[in-house]
C-alpha positions in Angstrom: 137.4 -172.2 19.0 136.8 -169.2 21.2 133.8 -167.1 20.8 134.1 -163.3 20.8 131.6 -160.7 21.8 130.0 -159.0 18.8 131.2 -155.5 18.1 129.0 -152.8 19.6 128.7 -149.7 17.5 129.6 -146.5 19.4 126.7 -144.4 20.5 126.1 -141.3 18.4 124.2 -139.6 21.2 125.8 -137.4 23.8 123.9 -136.3 26.8 123.4 -132.6 27.2 125.7 -130.9 29.6 123.8 -128.0 31.2 125.3 -124.5 30.8 125.5 -122.2 33.8 126.5 -118.8 32.5 128.2 -116.5 34.9 126.7 -113.1 35.9 128.3 -110.2 34.0 127.7 -106.5 33.9 128.3 -104.0 31.1 126.7 -102.0 28.4 125.4 -105.0 26.4 124.1 -106.8 29.5 122.3 -103.6 30.5 120.8 -103.3 27.1 119.5 -106.9 27.3 117.9 -106.1 30.7 116.1 -103.1 29.2 114.9 -105.1 26.1 113.7 -107.9 28.4 111.8 -105.6 30.6 110.2 -103.7 27.7 109.2 -106.8 25.7 107.8 -108.8 28.7 106.0 -105.6 29.8 104.4 -105.2 26.4 103.4 -108.9 26.3 101.9 -109.1 29.8 100.3 -105.6 30.0 98.8 -105.2 26.4 95.7 -107.4 26.9 94.6 -105.2 29.9 94.8 -101.9 27.9 91.3 -100.4 27.2 90.2 -98.5 24.1 86.7 -97.0 23.8 85.1 -98.0 20.4 81.5 -97.3 21.4 78.7 -99.3 22.9 78.6 -102.0 20.3 82.2 -103.0 20.2 84.7 -104.5 22.6 86.8 -102.1 24.6 90.0 -104.2 24.7 92.8 -102.3 22.9 94.3 -105.4 21.2 91.9 -108.3 20.7 91.9 -111.3 18.3 88.1 -111.8 18.1 87.9 -115.3 16.7 84.1 -115.6 17.3 83.4 -112.7 15.1 86.5 -113.2 12.9 88.0 -109.8 13.5 91.3 -108.3 14.8 91.2 -105.1 16.9 94.4 -103.0 17.4 93.5 -99.7 19.1 91.6 -97.7 16.5 92.2 -100.2 13.7 89.8 -103.0 13.0 90.8 -105.8 10.6 88.1 -107.9 9.0 88.6 -111.4 7.5 88.6 -110.2 3.9 91.4 -107.7 4.8 93.9 -110.4 5.7 96.3 -108.6 3.3 97.1 -106.3 6.2 98.3 -109.2 8.3 100.2 -110.6 5.4 101.8 -107.2 4.8 102.9 -107.1 8.5 104.4 -110.5 8.2 106.3 -109.5 5.1 107.5 -106.4 7.0 108.6 -108.6 9.9 110.6 -110.8 7.5 112.2 -107.9 5.7 113.1 -106.4 9.1 114.7 -109.6 10.2 116.7 -109.7 6.9 117.7 -106.0 7.5 118.9 -106.4 11.0 120.7 -109.7 10.2 122.5 -108.2 7.2 123.6 -105.2 9.4 124.3 -106.8 12.8 124.2 -110.6 12.4 121.9 -112.5 14.8 121.0 -109.5 16.8 117.4 -110.5 16.9 118.4 -113.9 18.4 120.6 -112.3 21.0 118.3 -109.6 22.3 114.6 -109.9 21.3 113.8 -113.5 20.4 111.1 -114.9 22.8 113.3 -117.9 23.5 116.2 -115.6 24.5 114.0 -113.3 26.6 112.4 -116.0 28.6 115.7 -118.0 28.9 117.3 -114.8 30.4 114.4 -114.5 32.8 114.7 -118.2 33.8 118.4 -117.9 34.3 117.9 -114.7 36.4 115.5 -116.6 38.7 117.9 -119.6 38.8 120.7 -117.3 39.9 118.6 -115.6 42.6 117.7 -119.0 44.1 120.8 -121.2 43.6 123.6 -118.6 43.3 126.0 -117.6 40.6 127.8 -120.0 38.2 130.1 -121.8 40.7 127.4 -122.4 43.2 125.1 -123.8 40.5 127.8 -126.0 39.1 128.5 -127.5 42.6 124.8 -128.1 43.1 124.5 -129.8 39.7 127.5 -132.0 40.3 126.3 -133.0 43.8 125.0 -136.5 43.2 123.4 -136.9 46.6 120.0 -135.2 47.0 119.9 -133.7 50.5 117.3 -131.4 51.9 119.1 -128.2 50.7 119.3 -129.4 47.1 115.7 -130.5 47.1 114.5 -127.2 48.5 116.5 -125.1 46.0 115.4 -127.2 43.0 111.8 -127.3 44.1 111.8 -123.5 44.7 113.3 -122.9 41.3 110.9 -125.2 39.4 107.9 -123.7 41.1 109.1 -120.2 40.1 109.6 -121.4 36.5 106.2 -122.9 36.5 104.6 -119.7 37.7 106.4 -117.8 34.9 105.1 -120.3 32.4 101.6 -120.0 33.8 101.7 -116.2 33.5 103.0 -116.7 29.9 100.1 -119.0 28.9 97.6 -116.8 30.8 98.7 -113.7 29.1 98.4 -115.4 25.7 94.8 -116.5 26.1 93.9 -113.0 27.2 94.5 -111.7 23.7 91.6 -113.8 22.4 88.8 -112.6 24.6 88.0 -109.9 27.1 90.9 -110.1 29.7 89.0 -109.2 32.9 86.1 -111.4 32.1 88.3 -114.4 31.2 90.5 -113.8 34.3 87.4 -114.0 36.5 86.2 -117.1 34.7 89.6 -118.8 35.0 89.7 -118.2 38.8 86.1 -119.4 39.3 86.7 -122.4 37.0 84.0 -121.2 34.6 86.2 -120.7 31.6 86.0 -122.7 28.4 88.2 -125.9 28.4 90.1 -124.6 25.4 91.4 -121.7 27.6 92.7 -124.1 30.2 94.2 -126.5 27.6 96.0 -123.6 25.8 97.3 -122.3 29.1 98.6 -125.7 30.1 100.4 -126.3 26.8 102.0 -122.9 26.8 102.9 -123.3 30.5 104.6 -126.6 30.0 106.4 -125.5 26.8 107.7 -122.3 28.4 108.8 -124.3 31.4 110.7 -126.8 29.3 112.1 -124.5 26.6 113.3 -121.8 29.0 114.3 -124.0 31.9 115.8 -127.1 30.4 116.2 -126.9 26.6 117.5 -123.4 26.4 120.4 -123.3 23.9 119.1 -126.6 22.4 116.1 -124.8 20.9 118.4 -122.2 19.2 120.8 -124.8 17.9 118.6 -127.7 16.8 114.9 -126.5 16.7 115.3 -123.0 15.2 115.9 -122.9 11.4 117.3 -119.3 11.5 120.9 -120.2 12.3 121.0 -122.2 9.0 119.4 -119.4 7.0 121.2 -116.4 8.4 124.4 -117.0 6.3 122.5 -116.0 3.2 121.7 -112.6 4.8 125.3 -111.8 5.8 128.3 -110.7 3.9 131.8 -109.5 4.6 130.5 -106.1 5.9 128.1 -107.5 8.4 128.9 -106.5 12.0 129.0 -109.5 14.3 130.8 -110.5 17.5 134.4 -111.6 16.8 137.7 -112.1 18.5 140.8 -110.2 17.4 143.1 -113.2 17.4 145.9 -111.2 15.8 146.0 -109.1 18.9 145.1 -111.7 21.5 147.4 -114.6 20.4 149.4 -116.3 21.7 147.5 -116.6 24.9 149.1 -116.7 28.3 148.7 -115.7 32.0 151.0 -112.7 31.5 153.1 -113.5 34.5 156.5 -111.9 34.8 159.2 -114.0 33.4 161.0 -114.9 30.3 158.9 -114.7 27.1 156.0 -112.8 28.7 156.5 -109.9 26.3 155.7 -112.2 23.4 152.2 -113.1 24.6 149.1 -111.5 23.2 146.5 -109.6 25.2 144.3 -112.7 25.9 145.2 -114.1 29.3 143.1 -117.2 28.8 140.9 -116.4 31.8 137.8 -118.1 30.2 135.6 -115.2 31.2 134.1 -115.0 27.7 133.3 -118.7 27.8 131.9 -118.6 31.3 129.3 -115.9 30.5 128.2 -117.3 27.2 124.6 -118.7 27.3 125.4 -121.0 24.4 128.5 -122.4 26.0 130.8 -121.7 23.1 134.3 -120.1 22.9 134.1 -117.1 20.7 137.9 -117.3 20.2 137.3 -120.4 18.0 135.8 -118.1 15.3 132.3 -117.7 14.0 130.0 -120.5 15.0 126.4 -121.5 14.2 125.6 -121.5 17.9 126.6 -117.8 18.5 123.5 -115.6 18.9 125.6 -112.4 19.1 124.3 -111.4 22.5 127.7 -109.7 23.1 127.9 -110.7 26.8 131.4 -112.0 26.0 132.3 -108.4 25.0 131.3 -107.1 28.4 133.2 -109.9 30.2 136.4 -109.4 28.1 136.3 -105.6 28.4 136.0 -105.9 32.2 139.2 -108.1 32.2 141.0 -105.8 29.9 140.3 -102.9 32.3 141.7 -104.9 35.2 145.0 -105.8 33.5 145.5 -102.4 31.9 144.9 -103.4 28.3 142.8 -101.6 25.7 139.2 -102.7 25.3 137.9 -104.4 22.1 139.8 -107.7 22.1 136.3 -109.2 21.6 134.0 -106.7 19.8 131.5 -106.2 17.1 133.4 -106.2 13.8 133.2 -107.3 10.2 135.4 -109.4 8.0 136.6 -106.4 6.1 137.7 -104.8 9.4 139.8 -107.9 10.2 141.5 -107.6 6.8 142.2 -103.9 7.3 143.4 -104.2 10.9 145.8 -107.1 10.1 147.3 -104.8 7.4 147.6 -102.1 10.0 144.8 -99.9 8.7 141.9 -98.4 10.6 138.6 -100.2 10.3 135.6 -98.7 8.5 133.3 -96.4 10.4 130.2 -98.3 11.7 127.8 -96.3 9.4 129.6 -97.6 6.3 128.9 -101.1 7.4 125.3 -100.4 8.1 124.6 -98.2 5.1 125.4 -100.3 2.1 123.5 -101.5 -0.9 122.1 -104.7 0.7 120.8 -102.9 3.8 119.4 -100.0 1.8 117.6 -102.4 -0.5 116.0 -104.2 2.5 115.1 -100.8 4.1 113.5 -99.6 0.8 111.4 -102.8 0.5 110.4 -102.6 4.1 109.4 -99.0 3.8 107.5 -99.6 0.5 105.4 -102.3 2.1 104.8 -100.1 5.2 103.7 -97.1 3.1 101.5 -99.4 1.0 99.7 -100.7 4.1 99.3 -97.2 5.5 97.8 -96.0 2.2 95.4 -99.0 2.1 94.4 -98.3 5.7 93.7 -94.6 5.1 91.7 -95.0 1.8 89.6 -98.0 2.8 85.9 -97.2 3.1 83.8 -97.6 6.3 81.2 -99.4 4.2 81.7 -102.3 1.7 79.6 -104.6 -0.4 79.6 -107.7 -2.5 77.1 -108.8 -5.0 76.2 -112.5 -5.9 73.6 -112.9 -8.7 71.1 -115.8 -8.1 71.3 -118.0 -11.1 68.6 -120.5 -10.3 66.5 -119.4 -12.0 68.4 -116.9 -14.1 65.4 -114.6 -14.3 61.7 -114.6 -13.5 58.9 -113.3 -15.7 56.3 -111.5 -13.6 52.6 -111.5 -14.4 52.8 -108.1 -16.2 55.7 -109.3 -18.4 58.4 -107.6 -16.4 61.7 -109.4 -16.0 63.1 -109.8 -12.5 66.7 -110.7 -11.5 67.6 -111.6 -7.9 70.9 -110.7 -6.2 72.3 -111.4 -2.7 74.0 -108.2 -1.6 76.3 -108.4 1.4 76.6 -105.1 3.2 79.4 -104.4 5.6 79.0 -101.5 8.1 82.3 -100.9 9.8 81.0 -98.0 11.9 80.1 -98.1 15.5 76.4 -97.2 15.0 73.5 -98.6 13.0 73.2 -96.8 9.6 70.5 -96.8 6.9 71.9 -98.1 3.5 70.0 -97.2 0.3 70.3 -99.6 -2.7 69.9 -98.2 -6.2 70.7 -99.5 -9.7 72.4 -97.6 -12.6 72.2 -98.8 -16.2 71.3 -97.7 -19.7 67.6 -98.3 -19.1 65.5 -97.6 -16.0 65.2 -100.4 -13.4 63.0 -100.8 -10.3 64.7 -102.0 -7.1 62.9 -103.9 -4.3 64.4 -105.3 -1.1 63.2 -108.5 0.5 61.4 -108.0 3.8 62.0 -104.2 3.6 59.7 -101.4 2.5 61.3 -99.2 -0.1 64.9 -99.3 -1.2 66.6 -98.5 2.2 67.7 -101.1 4.8 69.1 -100.5 8.3 72.4 -102.2 8.7 73.5 -102.9 12.3 76.8 -101.4 13.6 80.0 -103.2 12.9 78.2 -106.1 11.1 78.0 -107.9 7.8 74.4 -107.9 6.7 73.0 -110.1 3.9 70.1 -108.5 1.9 68.3 -110.0 -1.0 67.7 -107.4 -3.8 65.2 -107.7 -6.7 66.0 -105.7 -9.8 63.1 -105.4 -12.3 63.0 -104.3 -15.9 59.7 -103.3 -17.3 58.2 -105.3 -20.3 59.3 -104.1 -23.7 62.4 -102.3 -22.6 65.8 -103.3 -24.1 67.0 -104.7 -20.8 64.1 -107.1 -20.7 64.7 -108.4 -24.2 68.4 -108.1 -25.0 69.6 -111.1 -22.9 72.5 -109.6 -21.0 72.8 -106.0 -19.9 75.6 -104.4 -17.7 74.3 -102.7 -14.6 75.9 -101.1 -11.5 74.4 -101.6 -8.1 75.1 -98.7 -5.7 74.9 -98.6 -2.0 74.7 -95.3 -0.2 75.1 -94.6 3.5 72.3 -92.2 4.1 73.9 -90.9 7.3 77.2 -89.7 5.9 76.7 -90.1 2.1 79.4 -92.7 1.7 78.9 -94.6 -1.6 80.2 -97.9 -3.0 79.2 -99.9 -6.0 79.7 -103.3 -7.8 79.2 -104.0 -11.5 77.2 -107.0 -12.4 74.9 -108.4 -15.2 71.1 -108.2 -15.7 69.8 -111.2 -17.6 66.7 -110.5 -19.8 64.7 -112.8 -22.1 65.9 -113.1 -25.6 63.5 -112.7 -28.5 
């Protein structure tokens, strides 16, 4: 009886085949260059911008001050209890993403997503060092490592690493004074957290932009699987007019050439795609609508004397109309429709709400916490005293005197701990905790009724700004 080898199940894993997109020129490629330059410029330059807020505040225009739990954005200062501003901005970002996706598909992914921007930059560096697509393909398929291949790869990897290092360095500059941190980093005096953060961001940028690339968009990012809910038949996205392009052929002179479509099967659209897909196969999850295939196809159409637009931004309703011989809708009708107007309205509503909240917020704030252990104290003369912790917030750039008073149905006396009188100096841009004593004289209703509503007022004696909090005064019941 012969023995047979056990069946080995087939492997479900396929090794990644690197994609080497060909260089292309055109309107969409130029737009991507502009967006890349603007977004990277904002990211790298912003921490170095200065903004004078006075002698007691940092002068960095954009700063996430974790030590003091504040966020500075030019003239705006966000405190921890004002996190609703950050939440509102996140809601606006989400609604903006829904709006652009419903109108133009994955336009965010194709033009402004950090993964796309840094991948474009890494590919640009790779092309400068190793050459265009065919040269990079030959180098990749060269199994033997000679001096030239080692030199090119090492130069490319060092360049990528420096880009990653600049990326991580720029990020940590947002969390402390940039010039000071830069000096400390160079002299090796910075906090270990800064070096650790820079190392992590350097390595992730190096890996994501240099090696993972389209894998991040396809497998790690959840947006390709969510975007379908934001799109409908009127969404403009990159598509191939197969009714015009098929059947494909080389268009050589000969019998049957007149029956061929406009597509000459040159593979230009495939060779420029950073995701490595063929747009002629229809809509695909991997497509980020970067429109580079449009530039490549339009260039070919110009060379062979065919009209542009074989690959173009279009909607499913356009396809139906064009197949029937009708003209497609104007672009504005695709963009201005109920869904996009709803997203625009919601986005504007949140934005207006944040602006109003920002304009009406006071430069001083307060909170009141009654001390309940004990609930009240009976003084030697029979007066009833309640104690409160009043937290005073001075958002202004100078020290201001704050006066504390009490308003109620009966007269009360106010005393401040460690302070003469009823006025305390609150330091600039600081939260100050002040213990306040409120006293009701013996025999008054407030001292004998058990619970009385009172209102504690705080007045900025410099500019007369006033705020208040309602609370309870506890007296002794008869």
